[in-house]
C-alpha positions in Angstrom: -50.2 129.0 50.5 -51.1 128.9 46.8 -54.5 130.0 45.6 -55.5 126.3 45.8 -54.6 126.3 49.5 -51.4 124.3 49.3 -48.5 125.2 51.5 -45.2 125.7 49.6 -41.7 124.8 50.7 -40.9 128.4 51.7 -40.2 128.5 55.4 -42.9 130.7 57.1 -41.7 130.5 60.7 -43.7 131.0 63.8 -44.3 134.7 63.3 -45.9 134.2 59.9 -48.0 131.4 61.3 -49.1 133.8 64.1 -50.0 136.5 61.6 -51.9 134.0 59.5 -54.0 133.0 62.5 -54.6 136.6 63.6 -55.0 138.5 60.3 -56.1 136.1 57.6 -59.6 135.3 58.9 -60.8 138.9 59.3 -59.3 139.9 56.0 -61.1 136.9 54.4 -64.4 137.7 56.2 -64.5 141.5 55.8 -63.4 141.8 52.1 -64.2 140.3 48.8 -61.3 139.5 46.6 -60.6 139.9 42.9 -57.1 138.4 42.6 -55.5 137.7 39.3 -52.0 136.8 38.0 -50.9 134.5 40.8 -49.4 132.3 38.2 -46.8 135.0 37.5 -45.3 134.8 41.0 -42.3 132.5 41.1 -42.4 129.9 43.8 -39.0 128.4 43.1 -36.7 131.5 43.2 -36.3 134.9 44.8 -38.0 137.9 43.3 -39.2 141.4 43.9 -42.9 142.2 44.0 -43.5 145.9 43.2 -46.9 147.5 43.8 -48.7 150.9 44.2 -49.5 152.4 47.6 -53.0 153.9 48.2 -53.8 153.2 51.9 -52.2 152.6 55.2 -53.7 149.1 55.3 -52.8 148.0 51.8 -49.6 146.2 53.1 -52.1 143.8 54.6 -54.0 143.1 51.4 -50.8 143.0 49.4 -49.3 140.5 51.9 -52.6 138.5 51.9 -52.4 138.1 48.1 -48.7 137.1 48.1 -49.1 134.8 51.1 -52.1 132.9 49.6 -50.1 132.4 46.4 -47.3 130.7 48.2 -45.0 133.8 48.5 -44.8 135.1 52.1 -43.2 138.5 51.6 -40.4 140.3 53.4 -41.4 144.0 53.3 -39.1 146.9 53.4 -40.6 148.6 56.5 -39.9 151.9 58.1 -37.5 151.5 61.0 -39.9 153.3 63.4 -42.4 150.4 63.1 -39.8 148.1 64.7 -40.0 150.3 67.9 -43.8 150.0 68.3 -44.5 147.7 71.2 -45.9 144.3 70.1 -45.8 145.2 66.4 -42.0 145.5 66.5 -41.5 142.1 67.9 -43.8 140.4 65.4 -42.3 142.1 62.3 -38.8 141.4 63.6 -39.5 137.7 64.1 -41.2 137.6 60.6 -37.9 138.8 59.0 -39.2 142.2 57.8 -36.5 144.6 56.7 -36.0 148.0 58.5 -35.6 151.0 56.3 -33.7 154.0 57.7 -34.6 157.1 55.8 -32.0 159.8 55.4 -29.6 158.0 57.7 -26.2 156.3 57.4 -27.9 152.9 57.9 -30.0 153.4 54.8 -27.9 151.0 52.8 -28.6 148.2 55.2 -32.1 147.7 53.8 -30.7 147.3 50.3 -28.2 144.7 51.4 -30.8 142.8 53.4 -33.2 142.8 50.5 -30.4 141.5 48.1 -29.6 138.7 50.6 -33.3 137.8 50.9 -33.7 137.5 47.2 -30.6 135.5 46.8 -32.0 133.2 49.5 -35.0 132.5 47.4 -37.5 134.9 49.1 -40.1 137.3 48.0 -39.2 140.9 48.8 -42.2 143.3 48.6 -41.4 146.9 47.6 -43.4 150.1 47.2 -41.4 152.0 44.6 -43.2 155.2 45.4 -41.9 154.8 49.0 -45.0 156.5 50.4 -48.7 156.9 49.9 -49.4 158.4 46.5 -50.1 162.1 46.4 -51.6 161.9 42.9 -55.1 163.4 43.1 -56.6 160.4 41.2 -54.5 157.9 43.3 -52.4 156.9 40.3 -48.9 155.7 40.9 -46.3 158.6 41.3 -42.7 158.7 40.1 -40.8 155.8 41.5 -37.6 155.5 43.5 -34.9 153.2 42.2 -34.6 150.6 45.0 -36.6 147.9 43.4 -34.7 148.3 40.1 -31.4 148.2 41.9 -32.2 145.0 43.8 -33.3 143.3 40.5 -30.4 144.4 38.4 -27.9 143.5 41.2 -29.3 140.0 41.7 -30.6 139.2 38.3 -34.0 138.3 39.9 -37.3 139.1 38.2 -39.5 142.0 39.3 -43.2 141.2 39.2 -45.5 144.2 38.8 -48.6 144.2 41.0 -51.5 146.7 41.1 -54.1 147.0 43.9 -57.3 148.9 44.1 -60.3 149.0 46.3 -58.5 149.0 49.7 -58.7 152.8 49.7 -62.5 152.4 50.1 -61.9 150.6 53.3 -59.4 153.2 54.6 -58.8 156.3 52.6 -55.2 157.7 52.2 -54.2 159.1 55.6 -57.7 158.2 56.9 -58.3 157.2 60.4 -61.8 155.6 60.2 -62.1 152.3 58.4 -65.3 151.6 56.4 -65.8 147.9 56.6 -69.4 147.5 55.6 -70.7 146.9 53.0 -67.8 144.5 52.2 -65.4 146.1 49.6 -63.9 144.2 46.7 -60.1 144.3 46.9 -58.5 144.0 43.4 -54.9 142.7 43.4 -53.6 141.9 39.9 -50.0 140.7 39.1 -48.5 140.6 35.7 -45.6 139.0 33.9 -42.1 140.0 35.0 -40.9 143.3 33.7 -38.4 142.9 30.9 -35.1 144.3 32.1 -32.8 142.0 30.1 -31.2 144.7 28.0 -30.3 146.6 31.2 -28.7 143.7 33.0 -24.9 143.9 33.0 -24.8 147.6 32.4 -23.3 149.9 35.1 -25.9 150.8 37.8 -25.7 154.4 37.0 -28.6 157.0 37.2 -29.7 156.4 33.6 -29.9 152.7 33.9 -31.7 152.7 37.2 -34.2 155.4 36.1 -34.9 153.4 32.9 -35.6 150.3 34.8 -37.7 152.1 37.4 -39.8 153.8 34.7 -40.5 150.4 33.1 -41.6 149.0 36.5 -43.9 152.0 37.1 -45.3 151.7 33.6 -46.3 148.1 34.2 -47.8 148.8 37.6 -49.7 151.7 36.2 -50.9 149.7 33.2 -52.3 147.0 35.5 -54.1 149.6 37.6 -55.6 151.1 34.4 -57.0 147.8 33.5 -58.5 147.3 37.0 -60.0 150.7 37.0 -61.1 150.8 33.3 -59.6 154.3 33.0 -56.7 156.0 31.4 -53.9 157.2 33.7 -52.4 160.7 33.5 -49.9 161.2 30.7 -47.3 162.3 33.3 -46.7 160.7 36.7 -47.2 162.9 39.8 -43.9 164.2 41.3 -44.3 165.5 44.8 -41.2 167.7 44.5 -42.6 169.6 41.5 -45.7 170.3 43.5 -43.9 171.4 46.6 -45.1 168.5 48.7 -43.3 166.8 51.6 -41.9 163.4 50.7 -43.4 161.8 53.8 -46.5 162.4 55.9 -49.9 163.8 55.0 -49.3 166.5 52.3 -52.6 168.2 53.3 -51.7 168.5 57.0 -48.0 169.2 56.9 -45.3 166.6 57.6 -46.1 164.0 60.2 -45.1 160.4 60.5 -46.9 157.7 58.5 -48.0 154.4 60.0 -47.8 152.1 57.0 -44.8 150.2 55.6 
């Protein structure tokens, strides 16, 4: 649906309708919303929506924003989520894309994302690939998946920043704080300009340059939401000796979010 409540021509399917019935009412009831930039989301072509990751439940708020703006997303989701009873059946039926970390099947997610974009769908990507470890919850260094999809397909990448959901559930937190109602800020911006990189070989330099632009735009939007200046250098877990997955404060353990 668009922000005016009109259903678009994108095929939602039964699984999305089920999720809408189950999840949308409590999200609407329990949170206040500051949503901006919906006009930048293409409704007539496939695209990548790239955002920051600050809470296990921000896939719900991110999806809520995209869905209500007429762009039901296909998330790149950890393969382990597809094996969770009940959840696995729903996300499979909704066409979410499994990601196999550090396995031979890892390339399948990229191929499926390219196919989805070429079919005119919205693919939701977390370039950080995990919850941020930055002490101030700013975006970290990004991985190159979103850039690779966009440069391969020629599709636009729309930067999106979200803030406030960490007050509902802190990073790696287990207890939600629903009251008083929190304001969830989700702002989208114009497509990242990658035109000068299109047609170039998809080598490390090209992909890193594109990724840096995407992260710059996401960070810039977040700085506007927060009214603060971001760090001059993005947090890199490797340089700080942190595991790339799991709670860095409790040792490596599986995450539950997409």
